[in-house]
C-alpha positions as YAML, in Angstrom:
chain: A
units: angstrom
residues:
- id: 1
  name: MET
  ca: [91.98, 155.40, 144.74]
- id: 2
  name: ALA
  ca: [90.54, 153.04, 147.37]
- id: 3
  name: ARG
  ca: [87.78, 154.34, 149.60]
- id: 4
  name: ARG
  ca: [88.73, 154.18, 153.27]
- id: 5
  name: THR
  ca: [86.14, 152.94, 155.74]
- id: 6
  name: LYS
  ca: [86.02, 153.79, 159.40]
- id: 7
  name: GLY
  ca: [88.36, 151.59, 161.46]
- id: 8
  name: LEU
  ca: [89.53, 149.45, 158.53]
- id: 9
  name: ALA
  ca: [92.36, 149.94, 156.09]
- id: 10
  name: THR
  ca: [90.44, 149.34, 152.84]
- id: 11
  name: PRO
  ca: [87.11, 147.85, 151.74]
- id: 12
  name: LYS
  ca: [89.02, 144.86, 150.39]
- id: 13
  name: ALA
  ca: [90.56, 144.24, 153.82]
- id: 14
  name: ALA
  ca: [87.11, 144.56, 155.38]
- id: 15
  name: ARG
  ca: [85.69, 141.93, 153.01]
- id: 16
  name: ARG
  ca: [88.62, 139.60, 153.72]
- id: 17
  name: ARG
  ca: [88.17, 140.01, 157.47]
- id: 18
  name: GLU
  ca: [84.43, 139.32, 157.11]
- id: 19
  name: ARG
  ca: [85.13, 136.13, 155.12]
- id: 20
  name: LYS
  ca: [87.52, 134.90, 157.81]
- id: 21
  name: ARG
  ca: [84.97, 135.65, 160.51]
- id: 22
  name: LYS
  ca: [82.27, 133.68, 158.69]
- id: 23
  name: ALA
  ca: [84.65, 130.77, 158.08]
- id: 24
  name: GLY
  ca: [85.49, 130.64, 161.79]
- id: 25
  name: ILE
  ca: [89.16, 131.51, 161.35]
- id: 26
  name: GLN
  ca: [90.53, 133.26, 164.40]
- id: 27
  name: VAL
  ca: [92.29, 136.57, 163.87]
- id: 28
  name: ARG
  ca: [95.82, 136.29, 165.19]
- id: 29
  name: SER
  ca: [96.26, 138.06, 168.51]
- id: 30
  name: LYS
  ca: [99.50, 139.47, 169.84]
- id: 31
  name: LYS
  ca: [101.50, 136.84, 171.69]
- id: 32
  name: GLU
  ca: [102.77, 137.40, 175.20]
- id: 33
  name: PHE
  ca: [106.51, 138.09, 175.29]
- id: 34
  name: THR
  ca: [108.72, 135.32, 176.64]
- id: 35
  name: TYR
  ca: [112.48, 135.30, 177.09]
- id: 36
  name: ARG
  ca: [113.90, 131.79, 176.78]
- id: 37
  name: GLY
  ca: [110.45, 130.40, 177.56]
- id: 38
  name: LEU
  ca: [109.72, 132.52, 180.66]
- id: 39
  name: ALA
  ca: [107.23, 135.39, 180.92]
- id: 40
  name: ILE
  ca: [108.37, 138.77, 182.25]
- id: 41
  name: ASP
  ca: [106.81, 138.31, 185.71]
- id: 42
  name: LYS
  ca: [108.68, 135.00, 186.13]
- id: 43
  name: LEU
  ca: [111.91, 136.65, 184.97]
- id: 44
  name: LYS
  ca: [111.58, 139.37, 187.60]
- id: 45
  name: GLU
  ca: [111.23, 136.70, 190.31]
- id: 46
  name: LEU
  ca: [114.48, 134.95, 189.28]
- id: 47
  name: SER
  ca: [117.64, 135.51, 191.25]
- id: 48
  name: PHE
  ca: [120.53, 137.21, 189.48]
- id: 49
  name: GLU
  ca: [122.47, 133.92, 189.24]
- id: 50
  name: ASP
  ca: [119.51, 132.10, 187.67]
- id: 51
  name: PHE
  ca: [119.04, 134.92, 185.15]
- id: 52
  name: MET
  ca: [122.77, 134.89, 184.40]
- id: 53
  name: VAL
  ca: [122.49, 131.28, 183.20]
- id: 54
  name: MET
  ca: [119.78, 132.25, 180.69]
- id: 55
  name: VAL
  ca: [121.57, 135.09, 178.86]
- id: 56
  name: PRO
  ca: [123.88, 134.52, 175.84]
- id: 57
  name: SER
  ca: [127.54, 133.72, 176.41]
- id: 58
  name: ARG
  ca: [128.91, 137.27, 175.94]
- id: 59
  name: GLN
  ca: [126.56, 138.73, 178.55]
- id: 60
  name: ARG
  ca: [127.09, 135.73, 180.85]
- id: 61
  name: ARG
  ca: [130.86, 136.25, 180.70]
- id: 62
  name: THR
  ca: [130.42, 139.94, 181.54]
- id: 63
  name: PHE
  ca: [128.23, 139.10, 184.55]
- id: 64
  name: ARG
  ca: [130.62, 136.35, 185.69]
- id: 65
  name: ARG
  ca: [133.51, 138.84, 185.76]
- id: 66
  name: GLY
  ca: [131.43, 140.95, 188.14]
- id: 67
  name: LEU
  ca: [129.63, 144.25, 187.96]
- id: 68
  name: SER
  ca: [131.46, 147.50, 188.54]
- id: 69
  name: GLN
  ca: [130.39, 149.82, 191.36]
- id: 70
  name: GLN
  ca: [128.56, 152.09, 188.94]
- id: 71
  name: GLN
  ca: [126.68, 149.17, 187.36]
- id: 72
  name: ALA
  ca: [125.65, 147.78, 190.76]
- id: 73
  name: LYS
  ca: [124.52, 151.27, 191.79]
- id: 74
  name: LEU
  ca: [122.44, 151.51, 188.63]
- id: 75
  name: ILE
  ca: [120.57, 148.31, 189.54]
- id: 76
  name: THR
  ca: [119.91, 149.47, 193.11]
- id: 77
  name: ASP
  ca: [118.80, 152.92, 191.89]
- id: 78
  name: SER
  ca: [116.33, 151.34, 189.47]
- id: 79
  name: ASN
  ca: [114.80, 149.34, 192.35]
- id: 80
  name: ASN
  ca: [114.64, 152.34, 194.71]
- id: 81
  name: LYS
  ca: [113.37, 155.03, 192.29]
- id: 82
  name: PRO
  ca: [110.87, 153.35, 189.95]
- id: 83
  name: GLU
  ca: [109.15, 156.44, 188.48]
- id: 84
  name: LYS
  ca: [112.22, 158.68, 188.18]
- id: 85
  name: VAL
  ca: [114.28, 158.90, 184.97]
- id: 86
  name: ILE
  ca: [117.77, 157.59, 185.77]
- id: 87
  name: ARG
  ca: [120.62, 159.30, 183.92]
- id: 88
  name: THR
  ca: [123.70, 157.22, 183.19]
- id: 89
  name: HIS
  ca: [126.90, 157.07, 181.17]
- id: 90
  name: ARG
  ca: [127.04, 153.25, 181.54]
- id: 91
  name: ARG
  ca: [126.59, 152.25, 177.89]
- id: 92
  name: GLU
  ca: [128.08, 148.81, 178.62]
- id: 93
  name: MET
  ca: [125.34, 147.93, 181.12]
- id: 94
  name: ILE
  ca: [123.23, 144.91, 180.12]
- id: 95
  name: ILE
  ca: [119.46, 145.26, 180.48]
- id: 96
  name: VAL
  ca: [118.13, 142.96, 183.20]
- id: 97
  name: PRO
  ca: [114.44, 142.16, 183.93]
- id: 98
  name: GLN
  ca: [114.35, 144.61, 186.85]
- id: 99
  name: PHE
  ca: [114.75, 147.46, 184.35]
- id: 100
  name: VAL
  ca: [111.55, 146.66, 182.39]
- id: 101
  name: GLY
  ca: [109.06, 149.52, 182.59]
- id: 102
  name: ARG
  ca: [111.66, 152.04, 183.76]
- id: 103
  name: THR
  ca: [113.03, 155.01, 181.81]
- id: 104
  name: PHE
  ca: [116.77, 155.57, 181.52]
- id: 105
  name: ALA
  ca: [118.60, 158.52, 180.00]
- id: 106
  name: VAL
  ca: [121.73, 157.10, 178.36]
- id: 107
  name: HIS
  ca: [124.52, 159.43, 177.25]
- id: 108
  name: ASN
  ca: [125.50, 159.10, 173.60]
- id: 109
  name: GLY
  ca: [128.55, 161.38, 173.76]
- id: 110
  name: ARG
  ca: [126.65, 164.60, 173.12]
- id: 111
  name: GLU
  ca: [123.33, 164.35, 174.96]
- id: 112
  name: PHE
  ca: [121.19, 162.03, 177.05]
- id: 113
  name: VAL
  ca: [118.78, 159.85, 175.07]
- id: 114
  name: ASN
  ca: [115.63, 158.76, 176.93]
- id: 115
  name: ILE
  ca: [114.98, 155.03, 176.60]
- id: 116
  name: GLU
  ca: [111.78, 153.36, 177.83]
- id: 117
  name: ILE
  ca: [112.84, 149.79, 178.64]
- id: 118
  name: MET
  ca: [110.52, 147.11, 177.24]
- id: 119
  name: ALA
  ca: [110.62, 143.35, 177.75]
- id: 120
  name: GLU
  ca: [112.01, 142.78, 174.25]
- id: 121
  name: MET
  ca: [115.18, 144.68, 175.20]
- id: 122
  name: ILE
  ca: [116.34, 142.18, 177.87]
- id: 123
  name: GLY
  ca: [119.95, 141.11, 177.24]
- id: 124
  name: LEU
  ca: [120.82, 144.13, 175.07]
- id: 125
  name: TYR
  ca: [123.36, 146.79, 176.04]
- id: 126
  name: PHE
  ca: [122.32, 150.39, 176.73]
- id: 127
  name: GLY
  ca: [124.81, 151.47, 174.06]
- id: 128
  name: GLU
  ca: [122.89, 149.58, 171.38]
- id: 129
  name: LEU
  ca: [119.80, 151.67, 172.08]
- id: 130
  name: ALA
  ca: [121.48, 155.11, 172.15]
- id: 131
  name: PRO
  ca: [123.35, 155.47, 168.83]
- id: 132
  name: THR
  ca: [126.39, 157.75, 168.83]
- id: 133
  name: ARG
  ca: [126.54, 158.45, 165.10]
- id: 134
  name: THR
  ca: [123.90, 160.03, 162.91]
- id: 135
  name: SER
  ca: [123.69, 159.80, 159.14]
- id: 136
  name: PRO
  ca: [124.19, 163.12, 157.35]
- id: 137
  name: THR
  ca: [121.28, 164.77, 155.63]
- id: 138
  name: HIS
  ca: [122.31, 166.35, 152.34]
- id: 139
  name: THR
  ca: [120.42, 169.12, 150.63]
- id: 140
  name: GLY
  ca: [120.44, 170.02, 146.95]
- id: 141
  name: PRO
  ca: [123.52, 171.59, 145.36]
- id: 142
  name: GLY
  ca: [124.13, 175.25, 146.09]
- id: 143
  name: VAL
  ca: [124.66, 178.17, 143.72]
- id: 144
  name: GLY
  ca: [127.87, 177.65, 141.78]
- id: 145
  name: ALA
  ca: [128.03, 173.91, 142.41]
- id: 146
  name: THR
  ca: [127.29, 173.07, 138.78]
- id: 147
  name: LYS
  ca: [127.50, 175.04, 135.53]
- id: 148
  name: SER
  ca: [123.73, 175.27, 135.21]
- id: 149
  name: SER
  ca: [123.26, 176.57, 138.75]
- id: 150
  name: LYS
  ca: [125.18, 179.79, 137.93]
- id: 151
  name: PHE
  ca: [122.25, 181.06, 135.85]
- id: 152
  name: MET
  ca: [119.94, 183.09, 138.10]
- id: 153
  name: PRO
  ca: [116.95, 184.57, 136.28]
- id: 154
  name: LEU
  ca: [116.08, 188.15, 137.14]
- id: 155
  name: LYS
  ca: [112.55, 188.66, 138.34]
...
């Protein structure tokens, strides 16, 4: 079994990292998120119409038809109450740049699921992030399920 060193995954990874450092190869750093070529601070400065042009066609069509009263209220609430968790049933609401950094509680039919909005979620629907169905978890077969399970040894 490989010996783990402090702060590194394995000694082999440490040697590899040391070789790269000596060779002058830069370790890849995390890139800044951009949506269609714009950083998040530039996206927040855009008007709603300018942002509407940037989203995919399905979301653009939804915005062009107009927001409902509840959807418009959700956007104004997110601007007015930045630190408060906003509860909503609006699963069809599209995530806009003003939502980034906020926490929403989206109803999945049974309970509210807390969602911390990140920049990578722009353009998605709330419903995509709060799944309504869960996969079943099966246990082993019970007593009487098979012929061999009927035998219960006495202790």
